[in-house]
A tleap script that builds the chain and sets N, CA, C and O, in Angstrom:
source leaprc.protein.ff14SB
mol = sequence {
  NMET VAL PHE GLY ASP CYS VAL VAL GLY ARG
  ILE ALA ALA VAL HIE VAL ASP THR SER GLU
  VAL GLU LEU VAL THR SER PRO GLY PHE ARG
  CYS THR ALA PHE LEU GLY ASN GLY GLU ASP
  GLN ARG PRO VAL LEU ILE SER GLY GLU PRO
  ASP LEU PRO PHE THR ALA PRO SER ALA ARG
  VAL THR TYR ILE PRO THR ASP PHE THR PRO
  ALA ALA GLY GLN PRO THR LYS VAL ILE THR
  THR GLY LEU GLY GLY LEU TYR PRO LYS GLY
  LEU ARG LEU GLY THR LEU ALA PRO GLU LEU
  GLU GLU THR PRO ALA GLY ALA TYR ARG ILE
  GLY THR LEU ARG PRO SER ARG GLU LEU LEU
  SER LEU ARG GLU VAL SER VAL LEU VAL PRO
  THR GLU PRO GLN PRO TYR GLU GLU LEU CARG
}
set mol.1.N position { 8.215 6.290 -2.658 }
set mol.1.CA position { 8.224 8.196 -1.574 }
set mol.1.C position { 6.365 8.502 -0.406 }
set mol.1.O position { 5.156 8.705 -0.513 }
set mol.2.N position { 7.460 8.315 0.549 }
set mol.2.CA position { 6.413 8.950 1.808 }
set mol.2.C position { 6.459 10.407 1.775 }
set mol.2.O position { 7.295 11.115 1.212 }
set mol.3.N position { 4.944 10.923 2.790 }
set mol.3.CA position { 4.400 11.362 3.331 }
set mol.3.C position { 3.729 11.511 5.069 }
set mol.3.O position { 2.630 11.353 5.602 }
set mol.4.N position { 5.496 12.010 5.626 }
set mol.4.CA position { 4.669 12.107 7.348 }
set mol.4.C position { 4.890 9.890 7.471 }
set mol.4.O position { 5.947 9.329 7.183 }
set mol.5.N position { 4.148 9.456 7.746 }
set mol.5.CA position { 3.971 7.674 7.729 }
set mol.5.C position { 2.898 7.421 7.214 }
set mol.5.O position { 2.127 6.564 7.647 }
set mol.6.N position { 2.601 8.461 5.752 }
set mol.6.CA position { 1.568 7.507 4.962 }
set mol.6.C position { 3.071 7.005 3.801 }
set mol.6.O position { 4.265 7.292 3.711 }
set mol.7.N position { 2.298 6.318 3.252 }
set mol.7.CA position { 3.290 6.027 1.155 }
set mol.7.C position { 1.723 6.129 0.811 }
set mol.7.O position { 0.649 5.707 1.239 }
set mol.8.N position { 2.422 7.239 -0.596 }
set mol.8.CA position { 2.196 8.081 -1.700 }
set mol.8.C position { 2.126 6.622 -2.669 }
set mol.8.O position { 1.315 5.806 -3.106 }
set mol.9.N position { 3.615 6.942 -2.655 }
set mol.9.CA position { 4.332 5.246 -4.420 }
set mol.9.C position { 5.213 5.376 -3.971 }
set mol.9.O position { 5.578 5.618 -2.820 }
set mol.10.N position { 6.025 5.098 -5.592 }
set mol.10.CA position { 6.925 4.827 -6.076 }
set mol.10.C position { 7.152 6.372 -7.097 }
set mol.10.O position { 6.356 7.265 -7.388 }
set mol.11.N position { 9.181 6.074 -7.569 }
set mol.11.CA position { 9.275 7.010 -8.612 }
set mol.11.C position { 9.124 5.990 -9.806 }
set mol.11.O position { 9.563 4.850 -9.657 }
set mol.12.N position { 8.795 6.192 -10.444 }
set mol.12.CA position { 8.315 5.546 -11.280 }
set mol.12.C position { 9.680 5.849 -12.646 }
set mol.12.O position { 9.935 4.993 -13.494 }
set mol.13.N position { 10.265 6.970 -12.586 }
set mol.13.CA position { 10.922 7.136 -13.502 }
set mol.13.C position { 11.568 9.313 -13.220 }
set mol.13.O position { 11.035 10.377 -12.905 }
set mol.14.N position { 12.871 8.832 -13.585 }
set mol.14.CA position { 13.314 9.707 -12.668 }
set mol.14.C position { 13.975 10.820 -14.311 }
set mol.14.O position { 14.429 10.462 -15.398 }
set mol.15.N position { 13.737 12.027 -13.782 }
set mol.15.CA position { 13.902 12.986 -15.520 }
set mol.15.C position { 15.547 14.386 -14.351 }
set mol.15.O position { 15.761 14.571 -13.153 }
set mol.16.N position { 16.134 14.883 -15.516 }
set mol.16.CA position { 16.764 16.652 -14.301 }
set mol.16.C position { 15.691 17.582 -14.097 }
set mol.16.O position { 16.277 18.635 -13.844 }
set mol.17.N position { 14.642 17.767 -14.067 }
set mol.17.CA position { 14.563 18.126 -12.652 }
set mol.17.C position { 13.041 18.020 -12.659 }
set mol.17.O position { 12.322 18.935 -12.257 }
set mol.18.N position { 12.581 16.851 -13.140 }
set mol.18.CA position { 10.895 15.883 -12.262 }
set mol.18.C position { 11.442 14.839 -12.565 }
set mol.18.O position { 12.481 14.409 -13.067 }
set mol.19.N position { 9.828 14.296 -11.839 }
set mol.19.CA position { 10.516 12.137 -11.043 }
set mol.19.C position { 8.932 12.242 -11.520 }
set mol.19.O position { 8.243 13.178 -11.115 }
set mol.20.N position { 8.430 11.291 -12.348 }
set mol.20.CA position { 7.049 10.574 -12.570 }
set mol.20.C position { 6.957 9.280 -11.057 }
set mol.20.O position { 7.504 8.264 -10.627 }
set mol.21.N position { 6.079 10.053 -10.823 }
set mol.21.CA position { 5.729 9.000 -9.343 }
set mol.21.C position { 4.094 7.786 -9.795 }
set mol.21.O position { 2.964 8.254 -9.927 }
set mol.22.N position { 4.427 6.263 -9.948 }
set mol.22.CA position { 3.297 6.021 -9.516 }
set mol.22.C position { 2.734 5.581 -7.923 }
set mol.22.O position { 3.120 4.811 -7.044 }
set mol.23.N position { 1.177 6.894 -8.172 }
set mol.23.CA position { 1.210 6.230 -6.678 }
set mol.23.C position { 0.635 5.305 -6.083 }
set mol.23.O position { 0.507 4.513 -7.016 }
set mol.24.N position { -0.008 4.599 -4.825 }
set mol.24.CA position { -0.570 3.543 -4.094 }
set mol.24.C position { -1.175 2.478 -5.082 }
set mol.24.O position { -0.891 1.304 -5.318 }
set mol.25.N position { -2.551 3.746 -5.786 }
set mol.25.CA position { -3.332 3.013 -7.001 }
set mol.25.C position { -3.073 3.399 -7.858 }
set mol.25.O position { -3.818 4.267 -8.312 }
set mol.26.N position { -2.341 3.163 -8.325 }
set mol.26.CA position { -1.672 3.166 -9.457 }
set mol.26.C position { -1.828 1.893 -10.075 }
set mol.26.O position { -1.382 0.874 -9.546 }
set mol.27.N position { -2.588 1.886 -11.436 }
set mol.27.CA position { -2.170 0.423 -12.088 }
set mol.27.C position { -0.358 -0.762 -11.557 }
set mol.27.O position { -0.110 -1.851 -11.040 }
set mol.28.N position { 0.272 0.225 -12.044 }
set mol.28.CA position { 0.977 -0.869 -12.116 }
set mol.28.C position { 1.893 -1.245 -10.294 }
set mol.28.O position { 2.683 -2.138 -9.987 }
set mol.29.N position { 1.351 -0.197 -9.540 }
set mol.29.CA position { 2.025 -0.355 -7.751 }
set mol.29.C position { 1.283 -2.089 -7.324 }
set mol.29.O position { 0.203 -2.512 -7.735 }
set mol.30.N position { 2.215 -2.781 -6.451 }
set mol.30.CA position { 2.685 -3.793 -6.312 }
set mol.30.C position { 3.129 -3.741 -5.016 }
set mol.30.O position { 4.317 -3.441 -5.131 }
set mol.31.N position { 2.877 -3.856 -3.853 }
set mol.31.CA position { 3.896 -3.785 -2.469 }
set mol.31.C position { 3.320 -4.852 -1.571 }
set mol.31.O position { 2.141 -5.165 -1.734 }
set mol.32.N position { 4.133 -5.509 -0.524 }
set mol.32.CA position { 2.671 -6.124 0.613 }
set mol.32.C position { 3.005 -5.631 1.417 }
set mol.32.O position { 4.004 -4.948 1.640 }
set mol.33.N position { 2.052 -5.974 2.057 }
set mol.33.CA position { 1.001 -5.343 3.167 }
set mol.33.C position { 1.231 -6.193 4.917 }
set mol.33.O position { 1.504 -7.384 4.765 }
set mol.34.N position { 1.167 -5.801 6.285 }
set mol.34.CA position { 0.142 -6.443 7.419 }
set mol.34.C position { -0.769 -5.929 7.193 }
set mol.34.O position { -0.502 -4.923 6.535 }
set mol.35.N position { -2.114 -6.067 7.422 }
set mol.35.CA position { -4.200 -6.062 8.032 }
set mol.35.C position { -3.072 -6.043 9.497 }
set mol.35.O position { -1.865 -6.282 9.550 }
set mol.36.N position { -3.936 -5.703 10.452 }
set mol.36.CA position { -4.264 -5.473 11.508 }
set mol.36.C position { -4.380 -4.826 11.877 }
set mol.36.O position { -3.945 -3.785 11.385 }
set mol.37.N position { -5.372 -4.805 13.620 }
set mol.37.CA position { -4.761 -3.629 14.886 }
set mol.37.C position { -4.112 -3.694 16.088 }
set mol.37.O position { -4.379 -2.914 17.003 }
set mol.38.N position { -2.768 -5.089 16.221 }
set mol.38.CA position { -2.529 -5.438 17.058 }
set mol.38.C position { -0.885 -6.455 16.668 }
set mol.38.O position { -0.133 -6.581 15.701 }
set mol.39.N position { -0.988 -7.050 18.225 }
set mol.39.CA position { -0.676 -8.363 17.739 }
set mol.39.C position { -1.000 -9.458 16.213 }
set mol.39.O position { -0.073 -9.878 15.520 }
set mol.40.N position { -2.251 -9.717 15.973 }
set mol.40.CA position { -2.226 -10.367 15.250 }
set mol.40.C position { -2.115 -10.107 13.422 }
set mol.40.O position { -3.020 -10.370 12.631 }
set mol.41.N position { -0.976 -9.625 13.126 }
set mol.41.CA position { -0.567 -8.946 12.059 }
set mol.41.C position { -1.222 -10.085 10.576 }
set mol.41.O position { -0.817 -11.245 10.650 }
set mol.42.N position { -2.177 -9.748 9.318 }
set mol.42.CA position { -1.501 -10.520 8.621 }
set mol.42.C position { -0.974 -10.098 7.255 }
set mol.42.O position { -1.054 -8.909 6.945 }
set mol.43.N position { -0.343 -11.145 6.264 }
set mol.43.CA position { 0.338 -10.750 5.069 }
set mol.43.C position { -0.256 -10.795 4.153 }
set mol.43.O position { -0.665 -11.956 4.153 }
set mol.44.N position { -0.716 -10.211 3.097 }
set mol.44.CA position { -1.474 -9.663 2.267 }
set mol.44.C position { -0.939 -9.162 0.682 }
set mol.44.O position { 0.004 -9.912 0.430 }
set mol.45.N position { -1.101 -8.413 -0.240 }
set mol.45.CA position { -0.459 -8.193 -1.042 }
set mol.45.C position { -1.546 -6.740 -1.634 }
set mol.45.O position { -2.742 -6.511 -1.458 }
set mol.46.N position { -0.568 -6.055 -2.304 }
set mol.46.CA position { -1.866 -4.578 -2.171 }
set mol.46.C position { -1.400 -4.368 -3.734 }
set mol.46.O position { -0.223 -4.376 -4.096 }
set mol.47.N position { -2.562 -4.173 -4.615 }
set mol.47.CA position { -2.281 -3.940 -5.930 }
set mol.47.C position { -2.924 -2.363 -6.178 }
set mol.47.O position { -4.053 -2.210 -5.713 }
set mol.48.N position { -2.443 -1.435 -6.717 }
set mol.48.CA position { -3.773 -0.459 -7.439 }
set mol.48.C position { -3.613 -0.640 -8.420 }
set mol.48.O position { -2.617 -0.941 -9.077 }
set mol.49.N position { -5.439 -0.332 -8.817 }
set mol.49.CA position { -5.773 -0.703 -9.362 }
set mol.49.C position { -6.444 0.973 -10.223 }
set mol.49.O position { -6.363 2.092 -9.716 }
set mol.50.N position { -7.176 0.577 -11.842 }
set mol.50.CA position { -7.711 1.530 -12.217 }
set mol.50.C position { -8.443 2.340 -11.699 }
set mol.50.O position { -9.271 1.957 -10.872 }
set mol.51.N position { -8.284 4.222 -12.193 }
set mol.51.CA position { -9.811 4.816 -11.053 }
set mol.51.C position { -11.040 5.347 -12.429 }
set mol.51.O position { -11.124 6.317 -13.183 }
set mol.52.N position { -12.025 3.793 -12.132 }
set mol.52.CA position { -13.313 4.923 -12.174 }
set mol.52.C position { -13.918 7.018 -12.147 }
set mol.52.O position { -13.908 7.975 -11.372 }
set mol.53.N position { -14.391 6.634 -13.708 }
set mol.53.CA position { -14.709 8.078 -12.847 }
set mol.53.C position { -15.905 8.528 -12.014 }
set mol.53.O position { -17.059 8.134 -12.184 }
set mol.54.N position { -15.353 9.694 -10.782 }
set mol.54.CA position { -16.405 10.303 -10.336 }
set mol.54.C position { -16.266 8.772 -8.896 }
set mol.54.O position { -17.299 8.651 -8.238 }
set mol.55.N position { -15.554 8.166 -8.668 }
set mol.55.CA position { -15.462 7.277 -7.701 }
set mol.55.C position { -14.763 7.128 -6.961 }
set mol.55.O position { -13.897 6.658 -7.698 }
set mol.56.N position { -14.007 7.110 -5.332 }
set mol.56.CA position { -12.155 7.462 -4.892 }
set mol.56.C position { -11.480 6.545 -5.171 }
set mol.56.O position { -11.888 5.409 -5.410 }
set mol.57.N position { -10.133 6.994 -5.176 }
set mol.57.CA position { -9.135 6.077 -5.629 }
set mol.57.C position { -8.875 5.034 -4.619 }
set mol.57.O position { -8.688 5.164 -3.409 }
set mol.58.N position { -8.895 4.170 -5.216 }
set mol.58.CA position { -8.397 2.864 -4.153 }
set mol.58.C position { -7.966 1.861 -4.851 }
set mol.58.O position { -7.918 1.816 -6.080 }
set mol.59.N position { -7.415 0.450 -3.572 }
set mol.59.CA position { -6.190 -0.982 -4.544 }
set mol.59.C position { -6.910 -1.704 -4.129 }
set mol.59.O position { -7.917 -1.560 -3.436 }
set mol.60.N position { -6.401 -2.580 -4.557 }
set mol.60.CA position { -7.248 -3.948 -4.273 }
set mol.60.C position { -6.181 -5.045 -2.933 }
set mol.60.O position { -5.093 -5.617 -2.994 }
set mol.61.N position { -7.107 -4.899 -1.987 }
set mol.61.CA position { -5.474 -6.081 -0.886 }
set mol.61.C position { -5.795 -7.826 -1.838 }
set mol.61.O position { -6.800 -7.838 -2.550 }
set mol.62.N position { -5.184 -8.761 -1.797 }
set mol.62.CA position { -5.807 -9.863 -2.020 }
set mol.62.C position { -4.625 -10.472 -1.351 }
set mol.62.O position { -3.477 -10.050 -1.213 }
set mol.63.N position { -5.422 -11.990 -0.829 }
set mol.63.CA position { -4.871 -12.564 0.337 }
set mol.63.C position { -4.684 -12.606 1.854 }
set mol.63.O position { -3.921 -12.937 2.761 }
set mol.64.N position { -6.705 -11.670 1.340 }
set mol.64.CA position { -7.098 -12.162 2.620 }
set mol.64.C position { -7.121 -12.991 3.560 }
set mol.64.O position { -8.138 -12.586 4.123 }
set mol.65.N position { -6.706 -14.025 4.291 }
set mol.65.CA position { -6.799 -15.442 5.175 }
set mol.65.C position { -8.687 -15.211 5.125 }
set mol.65.O position { -9.348 -14.224 5.445 }
set mol.66.N position { -9.115 -16.514 4.612 }
set mol.66.CA position { -10.429 -16.615 5.516 }
set mol.66.C position { -10.585 -16.637 6.595 }
set mol.66.O position { -11.599 -16.085 7.021 }
set mol.67.N position { -9.925 -17.096 7.269 }
set mol.67.CA position { -10.540 -16.835 8.992 }
set mol.67.C position { -9.650 -15.229 10.021 }
set mol.67.O position { -9.158 -14.881 11.095 }
set mol.68.N position { -10.069 -14.712 8.345 }
set mol.68.CA position { -9.649 -13.293 9.773 }
set mol.68.C position { -10.945 -12.241 9.422 }
set mol.68.O position { -11.550 -11.924 8.397 }
set mol.69.N position { -11.001 -11.976 10.500 }
set mol.69.CA position { -12.444 -11.406 10.328 }
set mol.69.C position { -11.712 -9.146 10.905 }
set mol.69.O position { -10.987 -8.535 11.691 }
set mol.70.N position { -12.066 -9.075 10.472 }
set mol.70.CA position { -11.864 -6.950 10.560 }
set mol.70.C position { -12.360 -6.832 11.402 }
set mol.70.O position { -13.543 -7.144 11.271 }
set mol.71.N position { -11.846 -6.193 13.275 }
set mol.71.CA position { -12.173 -5.704 14.190 }
set mol.71.C position { -14.008 -4.484 14.004 }
set mol.71.O position { -14.030 -3.293 13.692 }
set mol.72.N position { -15.079 -5.271 14.289 }
set mol.72.CA position { -15.794 -4.171 14.373 }
set mol.72.C position { -16.201 -2.952 14.749 }
set mol.72.O position { -16.277 -2.818 15.970 }
set mol.73.N position { -16.543 -1.835 13.973 }
set mol.73.CA position { -16.483 -0.764 15.391 }
set mol.73.C position { -15.308 0.488 15.167 }
set mol.73.O position { -15.530 1.653 15.496 }
set mol.74.N position { -13.404 -0.206 14.250 }
set mol.74.CA position { -12.915 0.269 14.081 }
set mol.74.C position { -11.889 0.518 12.681 }
set mol.74.O position { -11.001 -0.285 12.966 }
set mol.75.N position { -11.748 0.721 12.239 }
set mol.75.CA position { -11.084 0.249 10.581 }
set mol.75.C position { -9.569 -0.297 10.572 }
set mol.75.O position { -8.686 0.239 11.242 }
set mol.76.N position { -9.419 -1.095 9.983 }
set mol.76.CA position { -8.750 -2.542 9.893 }
set mol.76.C position { -7.439 -1.165 9.594 }
set mol.76.O position { -7.830 -0.044 9.268 }
set mol.77.N position { -6.073 -1.437 9.746 }
set mol.77.CA position { -4.772 -0.198 9.644 }
set mol.77.C position { -4.495 -0.870 8.275 }
set mol.77.O position { -5.658 -1.168 8.006 }
set mol.78.N position { -3.788 -1.307 7.246 }
set mol.78.CA position { -2.848 -1.674 6.805 }
set mol.78.C position { -1.255 -0.556 6.540 }
set mol.78.O position { -0.970 0.642 6.523 }
set mol.79.N position { -0.637 -1.783 6.388 }
set mol.79.CA position { 0.924 -0.853 6.913 }
set mol.79.C position { 1.796 -1.574 5.713 }
set mol.79.O position { 1.394 -1.735 4.560 }
set mol.80.N position { 2.733 -1.866 6.096 }
set mol.80.CA position { 4.114 -1.696 5.221 }
set mol.80.C position { 4.710 -3.260 5.654 }
set mol.80.O position { 4.028 -3.564 6.632 }
set mol.81.N position { 5.442 -4.119 5.439 }
set mol.81.CA position { 6.180 -5.545 5.544 }
set mol.81.C position { 7.216 -5.160 5.703 }
set mol.81.O position { 7.962 -5.743 6.490 }
set mol.82.N position { 7.760 -3.673 4.780 }
set mol.82.CA position { 9.641 -3.806 5.138 }
set mol.82.C position { 10.169 -4.861 4.404 }
set mol.82.O position { 11.253 -4.508 3.939 }
set mol.83.N position { 9.719 -6.656 3.915 }
set mol.83.CA position { 10.282 -6.966 2.721 }
set mol.83.C position { 10.303 -6.589 1.658 }
set mol.83.O position { 9.774 -5.593 1.165 }
set mol.84.N position { 11.177 -7.683 1.041 }
set mol.84.CA position { 11.710 -6.516 -0.843 }
set mol.84.C position { 12.404 -5.377 -0.409 }
set mol.84.O position { 13.070 -4.869 -1.311 }
set mol.85.N position { 12.435 -5.091 0.138 }
set mol.85.CA position { 13.120 -3.257 0.187 }
set mol.85.C position { 12.899 -2.254 0.047 }
set mol.85.O position { 13.661 -1.309 0.251 }
set mol.86.N position { 11.216 -2.201 -0.541 }
set mol.86.CA position { 11.195 -0.834 -1.387 }
set mol.86.C position { 10.956 -0.177 0.062 }
set mol.86.O position { 11.914 0.346 0.632 }
set mol.87.N position { 10.235 -0.190 0.402 }
set mol.87.CA position { 9.126 0.341 1.747 }
set mol.87.C position { 9.885 -0.252 3.261 }
set mol.87.O position { 10.132 -1.388 3.665 }
set mol.88.N position { 10.196 1.730 4.093 }
set mol.88.CA position { 10.260 0.512 5.822 }
set mol.88.C position { 9.278 -0.182 6.356 }
set mol.88.O position { 8.161 0.328 6.266 }
set mol.89.N position { 9.408 -1.631 7.109 }
set mol.89.CA position { 8.368 -1.790 7.974 }
set mol.89.C position { 7.585 -0.336 8.639 }
set mol.89.O position { 8.259 0.670 8.856 }
set mol.90.N position { 5.829 -0.387 8.971 }
set mol.90.CA position { 5.431 0.349 9.675 }
set mol.90.C position { 4.821 1.365 9.143 }
set mol.90.O position { 3.892 2.024 9.610 }
set mol.91.N position { 5.636 1.530 7.661 }
set mol.91.CA position { 3.993 3.055 7.084 }
set mol.91.C position { 2.760 2.277 6.189 }
set mol.91.O position { 2.544 1.319 5.446 }
set mol.92.N position { 1.978 3.732 7.012 }
set mol.92.CA position { 0.837 3.371 6.291 }
set mol.92.C position { 0.703 3.301 5.403 }
set mol.92.O position { 1.375 4.027 4.671 }
set mol.93.N position { -0.610 2.043 4.614 }
set mol.93.CA position { -0.999 2.681 3.653 }
set mol.93.C position { -2.556 2.819 3.354 }
set mol.93.O position { -3.142 2.815 2.272 }
set mol.94.N position { -3.031 2.940 4.619 }
set mol.94.CA position { -4.790 3.389 4.520 }
set mol.94.C position { -5.310 1.915 5.554 }
set mol.94.O position { -4.877 1.099 6.368 }
set mol.95.N position { -6.302 2.245 4.951 }
set mol.95.CA position { -7.170 0.799 5.685 }
set mol.95.C position { -8.220 0.305 4.683 }
set mol.95.O position { -8.574 0.778 3.603 }
set mol.96.N position { -8.757 -1.184 5.604 }
set mol.96.CA position { -9.507 -2.091 4.929 }
set mol.96.C position { -10.407 -1.779 4.279 }
set mol.96.O position { -9.916 -1.823 3.151 }
set mol.97.N position { -11.508 -1.455 4.157 }
set mol.97.CA position { -12.960 -1.512 3.856 }
set mol.97.C position { -13.354 -2.502 4.198 }
set mol.97.O position { -13.224 -3.595 3.646 }
set mol.98.N position { -14.023 -2.179 5.397 }
set mol.98.CA position { -14.983 -3.601 5.975 }
set mol.98.C position { -15.213 -4.633 4.841 }
set mol.98.O position { -14.532 -5.648 4.981 }
set mol.99.N position { -16.397 -4.594 3.232 }
set mol.99.CA position { -16.796 -4.913 3.405 }
set mol.99.C position { -15.363 -6.548 2.097 }
set mol.99.O position { -14.428 -6.448 1.302 }
set mol.100.N position { -15.956 -7.387 2.564 }
set mol.100.CA position { -14.315 -8.448 1.732 }
set mol.100.C position { -15.499 -10.093 1.068 }
set mol.100.O position { -16.449 -10.703 1.559 }
set mol.101.N position { -14.573 -10.219 -0.451 }
set mol.101.CA position { -15.564 -10.691 -0.654 }
set mol.101.C position { -14.385 -11.983 -1.115 }
set mol.101.O position { -13.235 -11.618 -1.359 }
set mol.102.N position { -14.761 -13.577 -1.223 }
set mol.102.CA position { -14.973 -15.012 -1.519 }
set mol.102.C position { -13.819 -14.904 -3.314 }
set mol.102.O position { -13.961 -14.590 -4.496 }
set mol.103.N position { -13.274 -15.165 -2.823 }
set mol.103.CA position { -12.345 -15.790 -4.164 }
set mol.103.C position { -13.436 -16.727 -5.023 }
set mol.103.O position { -14.517 -16.488 -4.484 }
set mol.104.N position { -13.560 -17.270 -5.641 }
set mol.104.CA position { -14.235 -18.165 -6.703 }
set mol.104.C position { -13.858 -20.140 -6.129 }
set mol.104.O position { -14.409 -21.214 -6.371 }
set mol.105.N position { -12.743 -19.742 -5.372 }
set mol.105.CA position { -12.426 -21.630 -4.881 }
set mol.105.C position { -11.903 -21.503 -3.701 }
set mol.105.O position { -11.123 -22.300 -3.178 }
set mol.106.N position { -12.528 -19.970 -3.000 }
set mol.106.CA position { -12.428 -20.199 -1.597 }
set mol.106.C position { -11.411 -19.946 -0.967 }
set mol.106.O position { -11.584 -19.412 0.129 }
set mol.107.N position { -10.322 -20.166 -1.311 }
set mol.107.CA position { -8.836 -19.645 -1.034 }
set mol.107.C position { -8.887 -18.990 -0.149 }
set mol.107.O position { -8.738 -19.116 1.067 }
set mol.108.N position { -9.200 -17.965 -1.065 }
set mol.108.CA position { -8.516 -16.953 -0.223 }
set mol.108.C position { -9.527 -15.186 -0.025 }
set mol.108.O position { -9.902 -14.637 -1.062 }
set mol.109.N position { -9.727 -14.751 0.880 }
set mol.109.CA position { -10.591 -12.757 0.633 }
set mol.109.C position { -10.202 -11.627 -0.347 }
set mol.109.O position { -9.128 -11.084 -0.090 }
set mol.110.N position { -10.913 -11.154 -1.475 }
set mol.110.CA position { -10.350 -9.840 -1.646 }
set mol.110.C position { -11.169 -9.012 -0.646 }
set mol.110.O position { -12.259 -9.283 -0.140 }
set mol.111.N position { -10.365 -7.914 -0.481 }
set mol.111.CA position { -10.963 -6.233 -0.211 }
set mol.111.C position { -10.455 -5.230 -0.970 }
set mol.111.O position { -9.778 -5.361 -1.990 }
set mol.112.N position { -10.793 -4.244 -0.453 }
set mol.112.CA position { -10.364 -3.154 -0.920 }
set mol.112.C position { -9.094 -2.178 -0.213 }
set mol.112.O position { -8.988 -2.687 0.902 }
set mol.113.N position { -8.621 -1.649 -0.247 }
set mol.113.CA position { -7.654 -0.275 0.480 }
set mol.113.C position { -8.590 0.939 -0.151 }
set mol.113.O position { -8.972 1.344 -1.249 }
set mol.114.N position { -8.717 1.274 1.346 }
set mol.114.CA position { -8.550 3.079 1.398 }
set mol.114.C position { -7.196 3.534 1.522 }
set mol.114.O position { -6.324 3.087 2.267 }
set mol.115.N position { -7.115 4.620 0.577 }
set mol.115.CA position { -5.525 5.600 0.679 }
set mol.115.C position { -6.171 5.871 2.132 }
set mol.115.O position { -7.199 5.588 2.749 }
set mol.116.N position { -4.455 6.890 2.399 }
set mol.116.CA position { -4.828 8.104 3.601 }
set mol.116.C position { -5.427 8.863 3.031 }
set mol.116.O position { -4.832 8.822 1.954 }
set mol.117.N position { -6.251 9.623 2.900 }
set mol.117.CA position { -6.708 10.714 2.423 }
set mol.117.C position { -5.760 11.719 2.633 }
set mol.117.O position { -6.110 12.822 2.213 }
set mol.118.N position { -4.713 11.660 3.136 }
set mol.118.CA position { -3.559 13.066 2.909 }
set mol.118.C position { -2.949 12.747 1.146 }
set mol.118.O position { -2.096 13.533 0.733 }
set mol.119.N position { -3.473 11.483 0.096 }
set mol.119.CA position { -3.308 11.097 -0.863 }
set mol.119.C position { -3.696 12.301 -1.427 }
set mol.119.O position { -2.962 13.165 -1.908 }
set mol.120.N position { -4.797 12.295 -1.343 }
set mol.120.CA position { -5.643 13.407 -1.837 }
set mol.120.C position { -5.096 14.891 -1.799 }
set mol.120.O position { -5.802 15.703 -2.397 }
set mol.121.N position { -4.062 15.330 -1.250 }
set mol.121.CA position { -4.110 16.802 -1.201 }
set mol.121.C position { -2.753 17.092 -0.975 }
set mol.121.O position { -2.500 18.025 -0.212 }
set mol.122.N position { -1.784 16.434 -1.523 }
set mol.122.CA position { -0.298 16.579 -1.752 }
set mol.122.C position { -0.125 17.326 -2.517 }
set mol.122.O position { -0.670 17.589 -3.589 }
set mol.123.N position { 0.823 17.792 -1.879 }
set mol.123.CA position { 1.629 19.416 -2.755 }
set mol.123.C position { 3.460 18.915 -2.679 }
set mol.123.O position { 4.398 19.091 -3.456 }
set mol.124.N position { 3.348 18.334 -1.535 }
set mol.124.CA position { 5.633 17.857 -1.431 }
set mol.124.C position { 5.259 16.262 -0.824 }
set mol.124.O position { 4.156 15.994 -0.350 }
set mol.125.N position { 6.675 15.022 -0.962 }
set mol.125.CA position { 6.997 14.956 -0.691 }
set mol.125.C position { 7.992 14.267 -0.276 }
set mol.125.O position { 8.782 14.377 -1.214 }
set mol.126.N position { 8.504 13.601 0.536 }
set mol.126.CA position { 9.698 12.420 0.984 }
set mol.126.C position { 9.738 11.468 -0.146 }
set mol.126.O position { 8.814 10.915 -0.742 }
set mol.127.N position { 11.235 11.391 -0.334 }
set mol.127.CA position { 12.190 10.689 -1.431 }
set mol.127.C position { 13.173 9.432 -0.482 }
set mol.127.O position { 14.395 9.448 -0.628 }
set mol.128.N position { 12.594 8.502 0.362 }
set mol.128.CA position { 13.298 7.583 1.091 }
set mol.128.C position { 14.791 6.913 -0.093 }
set mol.128.O position { 14.679 6.202 -1.092 }
set mol.129.N position { 15.789 7.365 0.400 }
set mol.129.CA position { 16.832 6.606 0.192 }
set mol.129.C position { 17.936 5.939 0.437 }
set mol.129.O position { 18.730 6.826 0.122 }
set mol.130.N position { 18.651 4.982 0.785 }
set mol.130.CA position { 18.693 3.915 1.292 }
set mol.130.C position { 19.997 4.416 1.829 }
set mol.130.O position { 20.450 5.196 0.991 }
set mol.131.N position { 20.874 4.304 2.950 }
set mol.131.CA position { 22.204 5.169 3.252 }
set mol.131.C position { 23.500 4.029 2.717 }
set mol.131.O position { 24.664 4.386 2.533 }
set mol.132.N position { 22.991 2.626 2.529 }
set mol.132.CA position { 23.553 1.676 2.445 }
set mol.132.C position { 23.387 1.103 1.269 }
set mol.132.O position { 22.179 0.995 1.063 }
set mol.133.N position { 24.167 0.580 0.184 }
set mol.133.CA position { 23.551 0.382 -0.945 }
set mol.133.C position { 22.924 -1.666 -0.626 }
set mol.133.O position { 23.420 -2.437 0.196 }
set mol.134.N position { 22.443 -1.791 -1.031 }
set mol.134.CA position { 21.588 -3.109 -1.039 }
set mol.134.C position { 22.789 -4.531 -2.100 }
set mol.134.O position { 22.998 -3.853 -3.106 }
set mol.135.N position { 23.352 -5.543 -2.294 }
set mol.135.CA position { 23.825 -6.541 -2.998 }
set mol.135.C position { 23.007 -6.301 -4.170 }
set mol.135.O position { 23.661 -6.684 -5.140 }
set mol.136.N position { 22.386 -6.049 -4.372 }
set mol.136.CA position { 21.359 -6.423 -5.457 }
set mol.136.C position { 21.216 -4.610 -6.506 }
set mol.136.O position { 20.538 -4.483 -7.525 }
set mol.137.N position { 22.104 -3.405 -5.809 }
set mol.137.CA position { 21.687 -2.278 -6.221 }
set mol.137.C position { 22.968 -1.307 -6.133 }
set mol.137.O position { 23.782 -1.222 -5.213 }
set mol.138.N position { 22.928 -0.720 -7.140 }
set mol.138.CA position { 24.921 -0.078 -6.381 }
set mol.138.C position { 24.163 1.926 -6.679 }
set mol.138.O position { 23.714 2.196 -7.793 }
set mol.139.N position { 24.166 3.109 -5.463 }
set mol.139.CA position { 23.957 3.955 -5.296 }
set mol.139.C position { 25.320 4.693 -6.102 }
set mol.139.O position { 26.504 4.416 -6.294 }
set mol.140.N position { 24.309 5.870 -6.459 }
set mol.140.CA position { 25.449 7.042 -7.976 }
set mol.140.C position { 25.135 8.523 -6.612 }
set mol.140.O position { 25.566 9.657 -6.822 }
savepdb mol mol.pdb
quit
């Protein structure tokens, strides 16, 4: 599901006149994304995580390369890769919090996705439906 140029989540279940949505911050949500504000975009994995009471919703950003350094003074954009066929390339997921932590083995770093503020005030969203079926699906 998309609101403007921002990914909200995906439809988890469809009913006669409603749908259940899994938000970007929901524990079951997963998608690939790019980090970066320019030509040097790094692929990462976004995973929703349970919200703690009285905290802002967030998601986990994993597989951040150890040589990635966020630009000082400006937020690092997190956008969809277009891989996997779920979302088109270039949709906004949010920004990367500047604090990054090393994994125990030091192979990569982990960070926090701050979803777009629009996520907290949505009333309507758009549902993307492919115009042509993919080889693995059938449109009805």
